[in-house]
Backbone as XML, in Angstrom:
<?xml version="1.0"?>
<chain id="A" units="angstrom">
  <residue number="1" name="MET">
    <atom name="N" x="8.822" y="-26.238" z="6.341"/>
    <atom name="CA" x="8.440" y="-25.527" z="5.407"/>
    <atom name="C" x="9.652" y="-24.817" z="4.325"/>
  </residue>
  <residue number="2" name="THR">
    <atom name="N" x="9.692" y="-25.143" z="3.057"/>
    <atom name="CA" x="10.971" y="-24.571" z="2.550"/>
    <atom name="C" x="11.341" y="-23.493" z="2.631"/>
  </residue>
  <residue number="3" name="GLY">
    <atom name="N" x="12.511" y="-23.011" z="2.197"/>
    <atom name="CA" x="12.504" y="-21.463" z="2.326"/>
    <atom name="C" x="11.890" y="-20.810" z="0.812"/>
  </residue>
  <residue number="4" name="ALA">
    <atom name="N" x="11.889" y="-21.586" z="0.008"/>
    <atom name="CA" x="10.956" y="-21.003" z="-1.068"/>
    <atom name="C" x="9.747" y="-21.000" z="-1.421"/>
  </residue>
  <residue number="5" name="PHE">
    <atom name="N" x="9.258" y="-21.857" z="-0.464"/>
    <atom name="CA" x="7.633" y="-21.474" z="-0.284"/>
    <atom name="C" x="7.723" y="-20.557" z="0.649"/>
  </residue>
  <residue number="6" name="ALA">
    <atom name="N" x="8.355" y="-20.455" z="1.776"/>
    <atom name="CA" x="7.763" y="-19.404" z="2.600"/>
    <atom name="C" x="8.214" y="-17.754" z="1.608"/>
  </residue>
  <residue number="7" name="LYS">
    <atom name="N" x="9.336" y="-17.382" z="0.768"/>
    <atom name="CA" x="9.056" y="-16.402" z="0.073"/>
    <atom name="C" x="8.135" y="-16.512" z="-0.729"/>
  </residue>
  <residue number="8" name="THR">
    <atom name="N" x="7.599" y="-17.490" z="-1.666"/>
    <atom name="CA" x="6.224" y="-17.031" z="-2.683"/>
    <atom name="C" x="5.516" y="-16.864" z="-1.481"/>
  </residue>
  <residue number="9" name="ALA">
    <atom name="N" x="5.132" y="-17.835" z="-0.471"/>
    <atom name="CA" x="3.753" y="-16.954" z="0.156"/>
    <atom name="C" x="3.710" y="-15.498" z="0.308"/>
  </residue>
  <residue number="10" name="PHE">
    <atom name="N" x="5.161" y="-15.305" z="1.111"/>
    <atom name="CA" x="5.130" y="-13.956" z="1.762"/>
    <atom name="C" x="5.108" y="-12.930" z="0.285"/>
  </residue>
  <residue number="11" name="VAL">
    <atom name="N" x="5.572" y="-13.305" z="-0.799"/>
    <atom name="CA" x="5.247" y="-12.335" z="-1.513"/>
    <atom name="C" x="3.770" y="-12.142" z="-2.013"/>
  </residue>
  <residue number="12" name="TYR">
    <atom name="N" x="3.088" y="-13.151" z="-2.225"/>
    <atom name="CA" x="1.626" y="-13.023" z="-2.322"/>
    <atom name="C" x="1.038" y="-12.722" z="-1.433"/>
  </residue>
  <residue number="13" name="LEU">
    <atom name="N" x="1.270" y="-12.745" z="-0.299"/>
    <atom name="CA" x="0.389" y="-11.943" z="1.055"/>
    <atom name="C" x="0.495" y="-10.428" z="1.091"/>
  </residue>
  <residue number="14" name="VAL">
    <atom name="N" x="1.821" y="-10.058" z="0.583"/>
    <atom name="CA" x="2.352" y="-8.293" z="0.717"/>
    <atom name="C" x="2.706" y="-7.882" z="-0.941"/>
  </residue>
  <residue number="15" name="GLN">
    <atom name="N" x="2.136" y="-8.467" z="-1.914"/>
    <atom name="CA" x="2.555" y="-7.846" z="-3.040"/>
    <atom name="C" x="2.181" y="-6.283" z="-2.883"/>
  </residue>
  <residue number="16" name="GLN">
    <atom name="N" x="3.318" y="-5.663" z="-3.734"/>
    <atom name="CA" x="3.155" y="-4.422" z="-3.807"/>
    <atom name="C" x="2.989" y="-3.709" z="-4.803"/>
  </residue>
  <residue number="17" name="GLU">
    <atom name="N" x="2.220" y="-2.708" z="-4.701"/>
    <atom name="CA" x="1.518" y="-1.620" z="-5.358"/>
    <atom name="C" x="2.199" y="-0.084" z="-5.409"/>
  </residue>
  <residue number="18" name="PRO">
    <atom name="N" x="2.217" y="0.507" z="-6.420"/>
    <atom name="CA" x="2.430" y="2.084" z="-6.468"/>
    <atom name="C" x="1.278" y="2.493" z="-5.709"/>
  </residue>
  <residue number="19" name="LEU">
    <atom name="N" x="2.293" y="3.068" z="-4.372"/>
    <atom name="CA" x="0.893" y="3.807" z="-3.624"/>
    <atom name="C" x="0.132" y="5.044" z="-4.020"/>
  </residue>
  <residue number="20" name="ASN">
    <atom name="N" x="-1.017" y="5.308" z="-3.543"/>
    <atom name="CA" x="-1.936" y="6.021" z="-4.628"/>
    <atom name="C" x="-2.441" y="7.102" z="-3.156"/>
  </residue>
  <residue number="21" name="PHE">
    <atom name="N" x="-2.265" y="8.352" z="-2.799"/>
    <atom name="CA" x="-3.220" y="8.820" z="-1.720"/>
    <atom name="C" x="-4.371" y="9.777" z="-2.530"/>
  </residue>
  <residue number="22" name="GLY">
    <atom name="N" x="-5.166" y="9.563" z="-3.931"/>
    <atom name="CA" x="-5.763" y="10.256" z="-4.753"/>
    <atom name="C" x="-7.360" y="10.478" z="-3.878"/>
  </residue>
  <residue number="23" name="ASP">
    <atom name="N" x="-8.223" y="11.247" z="-4.216"/>
    <atom name="CA" x="-9.351" y="11.220" z="-3.596"/>
    <atom name="C" x="-10.565" y="11.080" z="-4.848"/>
  </residue>
  <residue number="24" name="GLY">
    <atom name="N" x="-9.821" y="10.787" z="-6.068"/>
    <atom name="CA" x="-11.267" y="11.346" z="-7.032"/>
    <atom name="C" x="-11.089" y="12.598" z="-7.516"/>
  </residue>
  <residue number="25" name="GLU">
    <atom name="N" x="-10.674" y="13.633" z="-6.826"/>
    <atom name="CA" x="-10.764" y="14.846" z="-7.115"/>
    <atom name="C" x="-8.779" y="15.369" z="-7.221"/>
  </residue>
  <residue number="26" name="LYS">
    <atom name="N" x="-8.217" y="14.844" z="-6.285"/>
    <atom name="CA" x="-6.841" y="15.438" z="-6.462"/>
    <atom name="C" x="-5.479" y="14.543" z="-6.481"/>
  </residue>
  <residue number="27" name="GLU">
    <atom name="N" x="-4.488" y="14.711" z="-6.347"/>
    <atom name="CA" x="-3.546" y="13.320" z="-6.719"/>
    <atom name="C" x="-3.569" y="13.283" z="-5.585"/>
  </residue>
  <residue number="28" name="ILE">
    <atom name="N" x="-3.425" y="13.886" z="-4.632"/>
    <atom name="CA" x="-3.137" y="13.935" z="-2.922"/>
    <atom name="C" x="-4.186" y="14.423" z="-2.133"/>
  </residue>
  <residue number="29" name="SER">
    <atom name="N" x="-4.921" y="13.755" z="-1.693"/>
    <atom name="CA" x="-6.024" y="14.292" z="-0.762"/>
    <atom name="C" x="-5.551" y="15.093" z="0.102"/>
  </residue>
  <residue number="30" name="ASP">
    <atom name="N" x="-6.260" y="16.155" z="0.469"/>
    <atom name="CA" x="-6.203" y="16.847" z="1.695"/>
    <atom name="C" x="-5.499" y="16.128" z="2.985"/>
  </residue>
  <residue number="31" name="TYR">
    <atom name="N" x="-6.320" y="15.140" z="3.548"/>
    <atom name="CA" x="-6.394" y="14.598" z="4.759"/>
    <atom name="C" x="-4.598" y="14.049" z="4.388"/>
  </residue>
  <residue number="32" name="TRP">
    <atom name="N" x="-4.356" y="13.025" z="3.618"/>
    <atom name="CA" x="-3.167" y="12.704" z="3.474"/>
    <atom name="C" x="-1.754" y="13.866" z="2.957"/>
  </residue>
  <residue number="33" name="GLN">
    <atom name="N" x="-2.042" y="14.885" z="2.597"/>
    <atom name="CA" x="-1.127" y="15.962" z="2.692"/>
    <atom name="C" x="-0.770" y="16.556" z="4.257"/>
  </residue>
  <residue number="34" name="LYS">
    <atom name="N" x="-2.270" y="16.592" z="4.551"/>
    <atom name="CA" x="-2.019" y="17.057" z="6.244"/>
    <atom name="C" x="-1.073" y="16.042" z="6.665"/>
  </residue>
  <residue number="35" name="TYR">
    <atom name="N" x="-1.223" y="14.871" z="6.912"/>
    <atom name="CA" x="-1.075" y="13.445" z="7.831"/>
    <atom name="C" x="0.882" y="13.599" z="7.256"/>
  </residue>
  <residue number="36" name="TYR">
    <atom name="N" x="1.185" y="13.789" z="5.896"/>
    <atom name="CA" x="2.531" y="13.472" z="5.455"/>
    <atom name="C" x="3.029" y="14.673" z="6.405"/>
  </residue>
  <residue number="37" name="GLU">
    <atom name="N" x="2.603" y="15.741" z="6.189"/>
    <atom name="CA" x="3.504" y="16.962" z="6.511"/>
    <atom name="C" x="3.680" y="17.309" z="8.028"/>
  </residue>
  <residue number="38" name="GLU">
    <atom name="N" x="2.444" y="16.515" z="8.641"/>
    <atom name="CA" x="2.978" y="16.846" z="10.194"/>
    <atom name="C" x="3.945" y="15.670" z="10.580"/>
  </residue>
  <residue number="39" name="LEU">
    <atom name="N" x="4.077" y="14.623" z="10.056"/>
    <atom name="CA" x="5.680" y="13.641" z="10.028"/>
    <atom name="C" x="6.308" y="14.296" z="9.729"/>
  </residue>
  <residue number="40" name="GLY">
    <atom name="N" x="6.434" y="15.470" z="8.637"/>
    <atom name="CA" x="7.654" y="15.946" z="8.294"/>
    <atom name="C" x="8.276" y="15.055" z="7.225"/>
  </residue>
  <residue number="41" name="VAL">
    <atom name="N" x="7.686" y="14.115" z="6.337"/>
    <atom name="CA" x="8.078" y="13.796" z="5.135"/>
    <atom name="C" x="7.188" y="14.046" z="3.974"/>
  </residue>
  <residue number="42" name="PRO">
    <atom name="N" x="7.566" y="13.743" z="2.875"/>
    <atom name="CA" x="6.979" y="13.886" z="1.612"/>
    <atom name="C" x="6.093" y="12.979" z="1.271"/>
  </residue>
  <residue number="43" name="VAL">
    <atom name="N" x="4.983" y="13.458" z="0.741"/>
    <atom name="CA" x="3.880" y="12.082" z="0.275"/>
    <atom name="C" x="4.506" y="10.742" z="-0.081"/>
  </residue>
  <residue number="44" name="PRO">
    <atom name="N" x="4.765" y="9.567" z="-0.256"/>
    <atom name="CA" x="5.607" y="8.558" z="-1.054"/>
    <atom name="C" x="4.454" y="8.209" z="-2.496"/>
  </residue>
  <residue number="45" name="LEU">
    <atom name="N" x="4.007" y="8.951" z="-3.006"/>
    <atom name="CA" x="3.189" y="8.493" z="-3.812"/>
    <atom name="C" x="3.907" y="8.164" z="-5.433"/>
  </residue>
  <residue number="46" name="GLY">
    <atom name="N" x="3.262" y="6.933" z="-5.763"/>
    <atom name="CA" x="3.753" y="5.962" z="-6.791"/>
    <atom name="C" x="5.142" y="5.282" z="-6.075"/>
  </residue>
  <residue number="47" name="GLN">
    <atom name="N" x="5.186" y="5.277" z="-5.040"/>
    <atom name="CA" x="6.457" y="4.508" z="-4.305"/>
    <atom name="C" x="5.814" y="3.273" z="-4.390"/>
  </residue>
  <residue number="48" name="PRO">
    <atom name="N" x="6.427" y="2.096" z="-4.315"/>
    <atom name="CA" x="5.716" y="0.622" z="-4.039"/>
    <atom name="C" x="5.686" y="0.662" z="-2.305"/>
  </residue>
  <residue number="49" name="GLY">
    <atom name="N" x="4.536" y="-0.351" z="-2.517"/>
    <atom name="CA" x="4.202" y="-0.752" z="-0.899"/>
    <atom name="C" x="3.164" y="-1.053" z="-1.166"/>
  </residue>
  <residue number="50" name="THR">
    <atom name="N" x="2.520" y="-1.381" z="0.187"/>
    <atom name="CA" x="0.488" y="-1.858" z="0.707"/>
    <atom name="C" x="0.325" y="-1.604" z="0.770"/>
  </residue>
  <residue number="51" name="ASN">
    <atom name="N" x="-1.621" y="-1.753" z="0.439"/>
    <atom name="CA" x="-2.583" y="-1.362" z="1.270"/>
    <atom name="C" x="-3.536" y="-2.406" z="1.758"/>
  </residue>
  <residue number="52" name="PRO">
    <atom name="N" x="-3.372" y="-2.459" z="3.376"/>
    <atom name="CA" x="-3.636" y="-3.817" z="4.177"/>
    <atom name="C" x="-5.262" y="-3.776" z="3.667"/>
  </residue>
  <residue number="53" name="TRP">
    <atom name="N" x="-6.281" y="-2.855" z="3.267"/>
    <atom name="CA" x="-7.500" y="-3.185" z="2.849"/>
    <atom name="C" x="-7.279" y="-4.080" z="1.612"/>
  </residue>
  <residue number="54" name="VAL">
    <atom name="N" x="-6.590" y="-3.228" z="0.692"/>
    <atom name="CA" x="-6.681" y="-4.066" z="-0.925"/>
    <atom name="C" x="-6.813" y="-5.665" z="-0.628"/>
  </residue>
  <residue number="55" name="GLN">
    <atom name="N" x="-5.017" y="-5.570" z="0.256"/>
    <atom name="CA" x="-4.686" y="-7.183" z="0.418"/>
    <atom name="C" x="-5.639" y="-8.062" z="1.174"/>
  </residue>
  <residue number="56" name="GLU">
    <atom name="N" x="-6.491" y="-7.471" z="2.033"/>
    <atom name="CA" x="-7.016" y="-8.430" z="3.332"/>
    <atom name="C" x="-8.285" y="-8.857" z="2.105"/>
  </residue>
  <residue number="57" name="ASN">
    <atom name="N" x="-8.989" y="-7.971" z="1.467"/>
    <atom name="CA" x="-9.943" y="-8.153" z="0.436"/>
    <atom name="C" x="-9.455" y="-8.499" z="-0.196"/>
  </residue>
  <residue number="58" name="LEU">
    <atom name="N" x="-8.687" y="-8.994" z="-1.141"/>
    <atom name="CA" x="-8.088" y="-9.746" z="-2.217"/>
    <atom name="C" x="-8.065" y="-11.099" z="-1.532"/>
  </residue>
  <residue number="59" name="MET">
    <atom name="N" x="-7.556" y="-11.670" z="-0.228"/>
    <atom name="CA" x="-7.332" y="-13.132" z="0.680"/>
    <atom name="C" x="-8.967" y="-13.322" z="0.595"/>
  </residue>
  <residue number="60" name="ILE">
    <atom name="N" x="-9.674" y="-12.498" z="0.909"/>
    <atom name="CA" x="-11.244" y="-12.827" z="1.455"/>
    <atom name="C" x="-11.548" y="-13.292" z="0.015"/>
  </residue>
  <residue number="61" name="HIS">
    <atom name="N" x="-11.569" y="-12.912" z="-1.548"/>
    <atom name="CA" x="-12.686" y="-13.676" z="-2.219"/>
    <atom name="C" x="-11.793" y="-14.109" z="-3.057"/>
  </residue>
  <residue number="62" name="THR">
    <atom name="N" x="-10.498" y="-14.448" z="-2.775"/>
    <atom name="CA" x="-10.061" y="-15.319" z="-4.032"/>
    <atom name="C" x="-9.944" y="-16.778" z="-3.123"/>
  </residue>
</chain>
């Protein structure tokens, strides 16, 4: 496998999107607010990241 192919395949599999922690009512749901408070770090709202559930479903349905 060439380096260019591996990089292209990797980018496709882990495409980053702005992180979203809302629940339809709040920008950050109570669950995620508590989770990150317990970790002692701010909620990474809008930061680039991946959502394994979305990635899995994109791969299944494409």
